[in-house]
C-alpha positions in Angstrom: 6.4 20.4 -9.6 5.5 17.1 -7.3 7.6 16.4 -4.2 6.0 12.9 -3.3 4.5 10.1 -5.0 0.9 10.9 -4.6 1.5 14.4 -6.0 3.1 12.4 -9.0 -0.2 10.3 -9.2 -2.4 13.4 -9.2 -0.6 15.1 -12.1 -0.8 11.9 -14.0 -4.5 11.8 -13.1 -5.1 15.4 -14.4 -3.5 14.6 -17.7 -4.1 11.2 -18.2 -7.1 10.0 -16.3 -8.8 7.9 -18.8 -5.7 5.7 -19.3 -5.7 2.2 -17.7 -3.7 2.1 -14.5 -4.5 -1.6 -13.5 -5.8 -4.8 -15.0 -7.1 -7.3 -12.7 -8.6 -10.7 -13.5 -12.4 -11.4 -12.2 -13.9 -14.4 -11.4 -14.2 -15.6 -15.0 -10.5 -14.9 -15.6 -11.1 -11.9 -17.8 -8.7 -8.6 -17.2 -11.0 -5.8 -15.9 -9.3 -2.4 -16.4 -9.4 0.1 -14.1 -8.7 4.2 -15.1 -6.3 6.7 -13.3 -9.5 8.4 -12.2 -11.0 5.3 -11.0 -7.9 4.4 -9.2 -7.4 7.8 -7.5 -10.9 7.7 -6.3 -10.3 4.5 -4.5 -7.1 6.0 -3.1 -8.8 8.8 -1.7 -11.5 6.6 0.0 -9.2 4.3 1.5 -7.0 7.0 2.7 -10.0 8.7 4.2 -10.7 5.3 5.8 -7.3 4.9 7.3 -7.6 8.6 8.7 -10.7 7.9 10.3 -9.0 4.9 12.3 -6.6 7.0 13.4 -3.6 6.9 10.7 -1.5 10.1 10.9 1.7 11.4 9.2 4.9 9.6 9.9 2.8 6.4 11.1 4.1 3.1 9.9 1.6 0.8 8.5 2.1 -2.9 8.1 1.4 -4.2 4.5 1.7 -8.0 4.5 0.7 -9.2 0.6 2.1 -10.4 -2.6 0.9 -8.9 -6.0 -2.6 -7.8 -6.2 -4.6 -4.7 -7.1 -5.5 -3.8 -3.8 -1.6 -3.6 -2.8 -1.1 -0.1 -4.8 -4.0 1.3 -3.6 -2.9 0.8 -0.1 0.5 1.9 -0.8 -0.7 5.1 -2.1 -3.3 5.6 0.3 -0.9 5.3 3.1 1.4 7.6 1.4 -1.4 10.3 0.5 -1.7 10.9 4.6 2.1 11.3 4.9 2.4 7.8 6.7 5.0 5.1 5.7 4.2 1.2 4.7 6.0 -1.4 6.3 6.0 -4.4 3.4 6.6 -8.1 3.6 5.2 -10.9 1.6 3.0 -14.0 2.2 6.3 -16.0 2.8 7.4 -14.2 5.7 8.0 -16.2 8.7 5.9 -15.5 12.1 9.1 -14.2 13.7 9.9 -12.2 10.8 6.7 -10.5 11.3 7.1 -10.1 15.0 10.3 -8.7 14.4 9.2 -6.2 11.6 6.1 -5.2 13.0 7.4 -4.6 16.9 10.2 -2.6 15.6 8.5 -0.1 13.5 5.5 -0.1 16.3 2.8 -0.6 13.5 -0.6 -0.2 15.0 -2.3 -0.9 11.7 -1.6 -3.8 9.3 -2.9 -5.1 6.4 -3.0 -9.0 5.9 -3.6 -10.6 2.1 -5.6 -13.2 3.2 -6.6 -15.3 6.7 -3.7 -17.2 6.4 -1.4 -13.9 6.9 -3.8 -12.5 9.4 -3.9 -15.8 11.6 0.1 -15.6 11.5 -0.5 -12.1 13.0 -2.9 -12.9 15.4 -0.6 -15.9 17.0 1.9 -13.0 17.7 -0.3 -10.5 19.5 0.9 -11.3 22.9 4.2 -10.1 21.7 2.9 -6.8 19.7 1.9 -4.6 22.2 1.4 -1.8 19.5 -0.9 -3.3 17.2 -4.4 -2.4 16.9 -5.9 -3.2 14.0 -5.7 -5.8 11.1 -7.2 -5.1 7.5 -7.9 -8.4 5.8 -7.5 -7.6 2.2 -9.0 -10.6 0.7 -12.6 -10.2 1.4 -13.7 -12.7 -1.2 -12.3 -15.4 0.6 -12.9 -13.7 4.0 -14.4 -16.3 6.7 -14.8 -14.9 10.1 -15.1 -18.3 11.9 -11.4 -19.0 10.8 -10.1 -15.9 12.8 -12.1 -16.4 16.2 -9.7 -14.7 18.8 -9.8 -13.6 22.6 -7.5 -10.5 21.9 -8.3 -6.8 21.8 -7.3 -6.6 18.1 -10.0 -5.2 15.7 -10.3 -7.1 12.5 -12.2 -5.4 9.6 -12.0 -6.3 6.0 -10.6 -3.7 3.2 -14.1 -3.4 1.7 -15.4 -2.3 5.2 -12.5 0.3 5.4 -13.3 1.5 2.0 -17.0 1.7 2.9 -16.0 3.7 6.1 -13.9 5.7 3.8 -16.3 6.8 1.3 -18.6 8.1 4.1 -15.6 9.7 5.9 -14.5 11.4 2.5 -18.0 12.9 1.7 -18.1 14.4 5.4 -14.4 15.8 4.9 -13.9 15.8 1.1 -11.0 17.8 0.9 -9.3 16.0 4.1 -6.8 13.7 2.0 -5.8 16.1 -0.7 -4.9 18.6 1.9 -2.6 15.7 3.3 -1.3 15.1 0.2 -0.6 18.8 -0.3 1.7 18.8 3.0 3.8 16.0 1.6 7.6 16.7 1.6 10.1 14.8 -0.5 12.1 14.0 2.8 9.4 12.1 4.2 9.7 8.2 4.4 7.5 6.6 2.0 8.5 3.1 3.0 10.6 0.9 5.5 11.6 -2.1 3.6 13.6 -4.9 5.6 16.6 -6.9 4.7 16.3 -10.8 4.7 18.2 -11.1 8.0 20.5 -13.8 6.8 23.6 -12.5 8.8 21.9 -11.2 11.7 18.6 -9.5 12.3 16.6 -7.7 9.6 17.5 -4.3 9.0 15.0 -1.8 8.1 15.7 0.3 5.1 13.8 3.7 5.2 13.4 5.0 1.7 12.1 8.9 1.2 9.9 9.9 -1.5 12.9 11.6 -3.1 14.7 8.1 -3.3 11.8 7.0 -5.6 11.6 10.3 -7.6 15.0 10.5 -8.4 15.3 6.9 -9.8 12.0 8.0 -12.0 13.8 11.1 -13.2 16.8 8.9 -14.2 15.6 5.4 -15.4 13.9 7.3 -18.8 17.4 8.4 -19.5 18.4 4.9 -20.1 15.4 2.9 -20.7 13.0 4.0 -23.5 9.7 4.1 -22.1 6.0 5.0 -24.1 2.9 6.5 -22.3 0.2 4.3 -22.0 2.0 0.8 -22.4 1.0 -2.6 -20.4 3.1 -4.1 -18.0 2.9 -7.5 -16.3 4.1 -7.5 -12.5 5.8 -10.7 -11.8 8.5 -10.3 -9.3 7.5 -9.6 -5.8 6.3 -6.0 -5.1 7.3 -5.8 -1.6 11.1 -6.1 -3.0 12.6 -2.3 -3.7 13.3 -3.3 -7.7 9.6 -4.2 -8.3 8.5 -1.5 -6.0 10.2 1.2 -8.1 8.7 -0.5 -11.4 5.4 0.2 -10.0 6.0 3.6 -9.6 7.6 4.0 -13.2 4.4 2.6 -14.9 2.5 5.2 -13.0 4.7 7.8 -14.0 4.4 6.6 -17.7 0.5 6.8 -17.4 0.7 2.8 -18.2 -1.3 -0.1 -17.0 -0.1 -2.9 -14.3 -1.2 -6.3 -15.1 
């Protein structure tokens, strides 16, 4: 029986690998499907890339992005290594990002686009632990927009994925060995409150916290395997976050 979310993903892939996992629009506005087998390969490659740049078990990894197909790949890749993501949306103010990334001592942070990356770069003097920013929106990446004089390494999602593919070829069992080591009591994520009544509080949720909900929800809400779900609410909120895993658990597709 699976004890972590990546172990759950492995179970779904082994049984429903041909099912659609994600539907995302191309440049023409058409939804392009990704199967669970394809999705899992992306997770393995990105996780291998993260391992190659130093992400280890229990490390916090910033994830500043709204809903997009790379979000769940990144989430599962981080969790596959036994690390924990620290999510926030694009509407986060600079002082919020400073607080969140600082208190978690995140060395690596994913930023959805150049706007988010610039926010973080403007804070580097107050983020002594940060070493690398990974830009997710590679299609609109413009290096000139992110010229900076700090020691922060900036790489794109595609570059990290390419590095990960090569690392996976050299160490094909590395990520799956890390997945096998995972335990239900490991922290999966640290979701910060809004801070409207003081400083934001980091809520630490374990794999067991999420898996317990996956066990209970089908008892009160009927689900069917292979359905299509439209993701609208902010994925970095705890409600939409659990629904992402409900969809995976049901071998269904996120649009």
